Phi, psi and omega in degrees: 000323181301314178297321178301314182289322178299317180294318175300313177311309181300318173298324173292315179302324180288336190254339191246111179307321185291353180238012181294341180278356179279139180245099186300335177296340178251024167240139178253121181255124185228137183275138173235099184301350182256009180283132186269318184286168175294309180201169172203147181250135178255112179281128179274020184216149180283140181297312190291332187245340192069010186235184175283344181259131177299158180312313179279002177080000192274329186243148182226134175274161182292147169266124185247128171233138179227128185041049178088343193260136176290134187264138169264326180219150171248128171250120176260145176231150186247183181300333184282344168297304183295336184272352179283157169290159183308314177304314184292315174308318181292319178294323175295319173298310176302316174306313187287323178294324178296339179279346183285139181301140179291352171277342183047045184246024171098357175255172176271151172292133175288334180263001181238055174246153174304321180298320182277313184277326194079146186302317188293315188286322181300311182294326174304310186299321183295317181291324180297316176292324178294310184293324176297323176298315179296316177295338179269015180071041184258038175292347178296328178299316179299313182304318180299330181272357175275095181292139172282183185287345179222142178202174181241137177239163174253132176237148171289149177288325171223155190309142187270136172218140173292344181284340181286102189275016184272200180246134179243131177232189172295343179288337177275000178247153178239145172265123185236132180278133177233156172234152182285353174303329192262357177270129180294143181244000000 
């Protein structure tokens, strides 16, 4: 599933100008079986400093590496993401990607927050990006998100928290085989 989400992210970044700054190789997609929402993005740098260390130096964001590459963002997705249609998964992925800073520095975009844009305007941006992707021949993004009856997800071995200033790598992940039989529709 991580590969499928990376591939879909790459297709989106290639076909939607508002997402062209995104490097899918530096995003880690992790399944969280306890999540109530469809997905959420975790920035791995502080807004004030653009680094893992807070302005006052007292807090650290985790350093996440996956296959030797430093990760800038973690996108967690839950059971309701898997239960959604491929089109809904794509809209959710676009939604989370729009929150990513245009500098792709591990922070969130200040102009793409719900408090700034409002839910209605933000969802209009999501729809426009999905339409642009489809118009630019981005059907591949839809295809990547069409899950088969069985697939593999990656889960954290212990809960992930931005307050955990340590190092996380692929050793902290486990691959779990899933089937769509256990996903509510």
